[in-house]
N, C-alpha and C positions, 0 to 999 in steps of 0.2 A: 299218869295224867299228862306230863309234859310231852311224852312220846306220842300220845294220842292226838295232842293238839298241834304238833310241830308242822305237819304239811299244811293244814288249814291255815295256820297263822302265817307261814311263810308266803303262801300264794295269795291269800285274801287280804293280808295286811301289808307286808313289806313290798308287794307289787301293786299297791292299791291305786296309784295314780297312773293313768295312761298305760295300763298293763305292765307295769314294771320297767318301763323304758325311760320316759321323759315326763316331767310335769307338763300339764296342759299349758299351751301358750297363753300368756297374759295378754298378748296383743290381739290375737284372733282366736278366742276359745272355741267358737263353733266349728272352725275349719278343721282343727286337728284333734278333736275329742274322740280319738279312735281307741281301740283296744287291741294292741298287738297280740297275736297269738302265734302259736306255731303248732312226726314225720309221716309220709305217704309215698306213693309210687312215683318214679321219675325215669326219664331217659337220660343218657349221657349228654351233657351240654356241649355245644360247639365253643371253641375258645374265642373269647373276645379279643380284639386286636390290642396289642401293647401290654398284655398281662404276663406275669411271670409263670414259669413252669410250676406244676403242682409240687411244692415242697416249701418248708419254712424258709423265709428269706435269710440268706447268709448274713453273718455279722458284718462282713466287709461291705456288702451292699447296703445294709441298714445304716452303717456309719456314713455312707456316701449320700444319704438322703437327709432331708430337713429334720431338725429336732425342734419342736415348739419351744418358744421362750417361756421361762417360768414366771416372770414378773413384768408388768407394764412399766414404762419409764416416765409416763406423763399421767398424772392423776387429776388434773384440772385443765380447763381450757374451753375452746369454742365447741358448740354442738356439732355432732356428726350425723349424717344420714346414711343408713345401710341399704345396700342394693343386692339383690339375688341374681348373680350372673357368673356362675362357675365357669372357669376358663376352659377353652378348647384344648384337649389333649393332655390334661393333668393325669399323671400316673403315680402310683406308689403302693404302699401297703398300710394297713391299720393294725395296731396292737390294742386289743380290747381286754378288759378284765372285769370280773364280777366277784365281789366278796360279800358274804352275809354272816352276821354274828348276832347272838342274842337268843332268839326263839329257835334257832337251829344253826348249823354250820355249813358253809359252802364257800369254796374258793375255786376259781377257774380262770384260765386265760384263753384267748382265741386270737388268731391272726388271719387276715384275708387280704387279697390283692384287689386293686380296683383300677379302672380306667374311666376318665370322664371325657365327654365331648359334647358338642352342641348340634342340635338339629333344628334350625330356625330359631324360634323363641324358647325351645325346650332344652333343659339340661338333661343329659343322659349319663347314667352311671352304670357300668357293668362290673360285677364282682364275681370272684371265684377263688379257688385254692384255700378254702376254709380249713384251718387246723385248730384242734381243741385239746387242751390239757387241763385236767381237773385234779383238785386236792380236797376230796370230800371229808366230812366229819365221820363219826362212828356209826351213824344210823343209815339205813337204806334211803330214807327220805333226804338225808344230807347229800348222798350221791346223786339222787334225782335232781335236787336243787342245784348242785354244781353243774350239771349238764346243761342247765338253762343258759350258760355262757355261749353256747352255740348260736343262740338267737340274737347275739350281738351283731351278726353279719347284717349288712344292709342288703336287702334283696335287689337284684338288678331292676332298675326303675328309670322312669323319666319324670321330670318335674318342670312345670311351667313357671313363668316369671312371677306368679303369685304364690308359688310354693305348693301347688296342688300336685300330688304324686299319682303316678300310674304304674302298675306292675308291668315289667317288660318280658321276663322269661321265668315264669314260676317253675317250670320243669327243671331248669338249670339250678335254681336256688334249692329246690327240694332235693336234688341229687347231691348238692354240696353238703346239706345238713345231714342227710342219711349217711353219706360217706364218713363225715366227721364223727358221727355218733355210733357208727357200726360196731366199734369195739366195746363201748361202754353202756349203751342203752340196751340192756339185756331183756329177754322176755319177761323176767321177773319185775324189772323196773317198769316195763311197759304196762304190766298188770297193775302195779302200784299207782302209776300215773292215771290209769283209767278209773281208779277208784277214788281219785282225789281231784280237787280243782286244778292241780298241775296238769292234768290231762288236756285241759283247754290250751295250754301253752305249747303242747307238742302237736298241734294241728297245723299242717302246712298246706292247706287248701289255698287256692289263689286269693280267696277273700281274706284269709288270715294273714297271708304274706303281704297283702296290700295294707292291712292295718299295721303290720309290723313296719313296713316302709314309712307309713305316715307317722307312726310313733317315733321312729328313729330320727327322722328329719325335722320333726316339728319344732324342736328347741332352736334350730338354726333358721329354718325357712320362715318361721313366724315373725322373725325380726325384719323381714323385707319391708323397706319403705319407712321404717321407724327412725325417729330422730331422738338422740340422747345427748345430754350434757354430762360430762364427767362429774361424778360425785352427787348428782341430783337424782334421788330415787323416786319412783312413781309406783302407785298401787292400782290394782284392778281386782274386781270380783269376777270369777269365772268358774268353770266346772271341769271335772275330769271323770273318766269312766274306768273302773277297775278291771282287772283281768277276768273277774268273774261277773262282770256286768253291773256292778254297783256304782251309781253316779254320785259324786261328791261335789259339794260347793267348796270353793277354796279362795282365800285371799292371797294374791300374788304381789310381791314387791320386786321390781326390776330395777337394776342399777348398772350403769356403765362405770366400772371401777377404775378404768385407765386405758391408755393407748400406748403401744410400743411396737417394736419389730416382731414379726411373726416367728423368726428364727435368727440365729447368729449371722450377722452380716447383712441382714435385710434392712429396708428403709425404716426409719425410726418411728413412723406413725402409720404403719401399714395395717396393724391388727388392733382389734378392740377386745378388751376383757369385760365380759358381761355376766352378772349374777342374777338369777331368778330364784326367789324363795317362796314356796307355796305352802300355806298352812290350811289344812283341810278341816271341814266340819265332819267329825267322825260319827255323828249320830246314825247315819244309814249303816255304817259298818257295825256299830253296836247292836242295832236292831237285827242285822243279819246273824250276828254271833248268837244272840238270844234265840232266834228262830231255829238255828242249828244246834241249840242246846249246848253251846260252848260256855263253860263257867268262867267268864273273863269280863273285865271292864277295860275298855279301850280309852286311854287317856289323850293321846295326841298322835297326829300323823303330819310330818313335815317333809317336804321334798325340796331339795335345792339343786339347781343346775348352774354349773360354772363353765362358760365356754370362751374359747379364743377363736375369733373369726376375722377374716379380712374385711375391712370396711367397704372396699369398692365392689366386692363380689360375694361376700358371705361364705367364702370358701372356709370350711372348718379346719382348724389345726388341733384343737383339743376340746373334748366334751367330758365333763365329770358330773355324774348324777348321784346325789346322796339322799337316801330316804331313811328317816328315823321314826320308829313307832314305839310309843310307850303303852304299856298295858299292865294289868294286874290279873294273874291267874288265881282263881279261887279253888282250893283243894281242901274240902272238908272245912275245918275251922281255921285253916291257914291261908294266908294270902302271899303270893309270890310275885313281886314286881319284876317286870322284864322290859328291857330296852332292846328292841330289834333294829339292827342297822344294816343297810345295804348300800354299797358303793359300786357303781358301774362307771367305767371310763373307756374312752376311745381316743387314741393318739394317732393322728394322721401323719405319715411320713411320705413326703412328696419327692419325686425326682426333681431337683431344683430347675433343671432346664425345661421342664414341662409346665412350670407355673411362672417363671420369670424370663424375660427376654435374654 
């Protein structure tokens, strides 16, 4: 019973809000209510200026780059207003990780390089050199779920001052994902994906890549123009769309938890720590489970985003997304409570000279 349920539960439930990437923005729910999805054919991409050669970043280089601060130093004070203006010429790499436990097992890490620039009022980000390492559980579905860490890459994109994303080079991103998954995404796993909702997530059409770009950036870009006072939470009612197209209403509590330096040696009030916690109405998911004749009762779905961003530019330094789903699986006369938990994180390491004078 648990084996038969695992793929459906992992995809339809643990990835329920915003396609498994971010909670829908509490500030502007209509703009970013996308469904990231994800491989397909591609041609070899041209190298974006300023990016590293295709290999994992060496330990020496990594140490020479910024490491996000772990805690804010100021937890009260005057209100701040956030602005979306990524700096010209920022370069570095991202360490991403995805871990799932409960209804299944998955663990994987990914790393990719990036270069940012500006084109008039638009922010441009070019990404490449995706590397993936997975640590799957015992089932084939666990291996498939682990491979979803490849979708942590931000597709090369542009974004306007209001946070509206546009895909820049879908072919390059498709090539990166196909190359990174070439060893592990076997024909057998492709067949398994095609027979489950997970297949939606391995679509890399331009449309799906755009949804992925919108989902990845939503947690940061949706804060543009917002004003927060440390320690004063605010609530909003919004909606999100799941990876399998189920729309959910959710109550979101957003709070500026503190201000501090973005990394060691940085200015004391450069970065903001912000938490967004979304509690979803699971009724549509329960109805979908019953329609699919899945013997389970869904109790709750909570998505929390914790970000560290620069106040003046919304340049991200850390994004952590945690999703928790509770349910009861009914097997004959027995009930099996399950808590499924997914944690995804992105840590941005910048070359200091590219983001500070």
